[in-house]
C-alpha positions in Angstrom: 84.1 113.8 88.8 87.3 111.5 89.6 87.6 107.7 89.5 88.1 106.7 93.2 86.6 104.4 95.5 83.0 105.9 95.6 82.9 104.9 92.1 80.3 101.7 91.5 80.2 100.5 87.9 77.0 99.9 86.6 76.9 98.8 83.2 79.7 97.2 80.6 78.9 98.4 77.2 81.0 96.5 73.9 82.1 99.6 72.5 82.6 103.5 72.6 79.3 104.1 71.1 77.1 102.3 73.3 78.6 103.8 76.7 78.5 107.2 75.6 74.5 106.5 75.1 74.5 105.2 78.4 76.4 107.7 79.8 74.2 110.8 77.7 71.0 108.7 79.2 71.7 109.1 82.8 73.3 112.4 82.4 69.9 113.4 81.5 68.9 112.3 84.9 71.7 114.6 86.6 73.5 111.4 87.1 77.3 112.2 86.5 78.7 109.1 84.8 82.5 108.6 84.0 83.6 106.2 81.7 86.5 103.5 81.7 88.4 101.7 78.8 92.0 100.0 78.2 93.4 102.6 75.3 94.1 100.2 73.0 90.1 99.2 72.6 89.1 102.5 70.5 92.6 102.7 68.4 91.8 98.6 67.5 87.7 99.2 67.4 87.1 95.5 68.7 86.1 93.5 71.4 87.3 90.4 72.5 88.0 89.0 75.8 87.4 92.6 77.2 89.4 94.5 74.8 87.0 97.1 73.6 84.7 96.8 76.5 83.7 100.0 78.6 82.8 100.3 81.8 80.0 103.2 82.6 80.5 104.3 86.5 78.7 106.5 88.5 79.0 107.3 92.6 78.0 104.7 94.8 75.2 107.0 96.4 73.6 107.0 92.6 74.0 103.5 91.5 70.9 101.9 92.2 69.2 105.1 90.9 71.2 104.6 87.5 70.4 100.7 87.5 66.7 101.6 88.0 67.0 104.4 85.0 68.6 102.3 82.7 66.5 99.4 83.2 63.3 101.4 82.5 64.7 102.4 79.2 65.4 99.2 78.1 61.8 98.2 78.9 59.3 97.9 75.7 56.8 100.6 75.2 53.3 99.8 76.0 
């Protein structure tokens, strides 16, 4: 999957670890995901003023489904 105008940011994580968890959750549901971030974030290892934030992007046509999956995965268990 390449970064282009057909992708939509559906989640902004505050680090690589959180973003990888979200990406894995989406890919388990057969939704391809791409992570985008500033290259200095992982090197420095902090999140300040957007430095270190990671955007999780999916195809525009799957954005609503991806958001629903992430919303459902954050619901407390009964």
